[in-house]
C-alpha positions in Angstrom: 0.0 0.0 0.0 1.3 3.4 -0.9 2.3 5.8 2.0 -0.7 8.1 1.4 -3.1 5.2 1.7 -1.3 4.0 4.7 -1.7 7.3 6.4 -5.4 7.4 5.6 -5.8 4.0 7.1 -3.7 4.8 10.1 -6.1 7.6 10.9 -9.2 5.2 10.8 -7.6 2.0 12.3 -9.4 2.1 15.6 -12.7 2.7 13.9 -12.1 -0.2 11.4 -11.0 -2.5 14.3 -13.9 -1.6 16.6 -16.3 -2.1 13.9 -14.9 -5.5 13.1 -15.1 -6.6 16.6 -18.6 -5.4 16.8 -19.4 -8.7 14.9 -17.9 -10.7 17.8 -14.5 -11.9 19.2 -11.7 -12.2 16.7 -7.9 -12.9 16.8 -5.6 -10.3 15.2 -5.2 -12.1 12.0 -8.9 -12.5 11.7 -9.3 -8.8 12.1 -6.8 -8.2 9.3 -8.6 -10.7 7.0 -12.0 -9.2 7.8 -11.0 -5.7 7.0 -9.2 -6.7 3.8 -12.2 -8.9 2.6 -14.9 -6.4 3.5 -13.0 -3.6 1.7 -12.6 -5.6 -1.4 -9.0 -6.0 -0.9 -8.3 -2.3 -0.9 -7.5 -1.9 2.9 -4.6 -3.9 4.3 -3.8 -3.7 8.0 -0.2 -4.5 8.8 0.7 -6.4 11.8 3.1 -3.6 12.9 0.2 -1.3 13.1 -2.6 -3.7 14.2 -1.1 -5.1 17.4 0.1 -1.7 18.9 -3.4 -0.4 18.2 -5.0 -3.4 19.8 -2.7 -3.0 22.8 -3.6 0.7 23.1 -7.3 -0.2 22.8 -7.0 -2.8 25.5 -5.3 -0.2 27.8 -8.1 2.2 27.1 -10.7 -0.4 28.1 -12.2 -0.6 24.6 -11.4 -4.2 24.0 -10.7 -7.1 26.3 -8.5 -10.1 25.2 -8.2 -13.7 26.3 -6.2 -16.7 24.9 -8.0 -19.3 22.8 -7.4 -21.5 19.9 -7.7 -20.3 16.2 -9.4 -22.2 13.5 -6.2 -24.2 12.8 -5.7 -25.0 16.5 -3.0 -22.4 17.1 -3.0 -20.5 20.4 -4.1 -16.9 19.8 -5.4 -13.9 21.6 -9.0 -13.2 20.9 -10.2 -9.6 21.2 -13.8 -8.6 22.1 -15.5 -5.3 22.3 -16.3 -4.0 25.7 -19.2 -1.7 26.7 -16.8 1.2 26.7 -15.7 0.0 23.3 -19.2 0.2 22.0 -19.5 3.8 23.1 -16.1 4.5 21.5 -17.2 3.0 18.3 -20.3 5.2 18.2 -18.1 8.2 18.9 -15.5 7.2 16.1 -18.3 6.5 13.6 -19.9 10.1 14.2 -16.4 11.7 13.9 -15.7 9.8 10.8 -19.1 11.0 9.3 -18.2 14.6 10.1 -14.7 14.3 8.7 -15.8 12.6 5.4 -18.7 15.1 5.2 -16.3 18.1 5.5 -13.9 16.6 2.9 -16.8 16.2 0.6 -17.7 19.8 0.9 -14.2 20.9 0.0 -13.9 18.5 -2.9 -17.3 19.5 -4.3 -16.8 23.2 -3.9 -17.0 25.1 -7.1 -15.8 28.8 -7.4 -18.5 30.9 -8.8 
């Protein structure tokens, strides 16, 4: 992914992860695959970005993690959204709507 695309993704990573976990608990690789699949392969989350973000979200109380077995019987940390995380997801979504609406206004502006 080009740097500009990575910068855009970085600013929305918490929103994407929280929304992914809104479906139910997932391990890190599952979150990555979900975002990639749902975005029609446009968005790719790198491990170097995902795991520090998950750690920050866990510290903030937005997600909780516990060890479990993945689909291929490998030990993995599964993350789930907390009540605080659901409130944060709502706040992140609202902020995203404001930002994208404002960007659209600027892009659509035509000088008379």
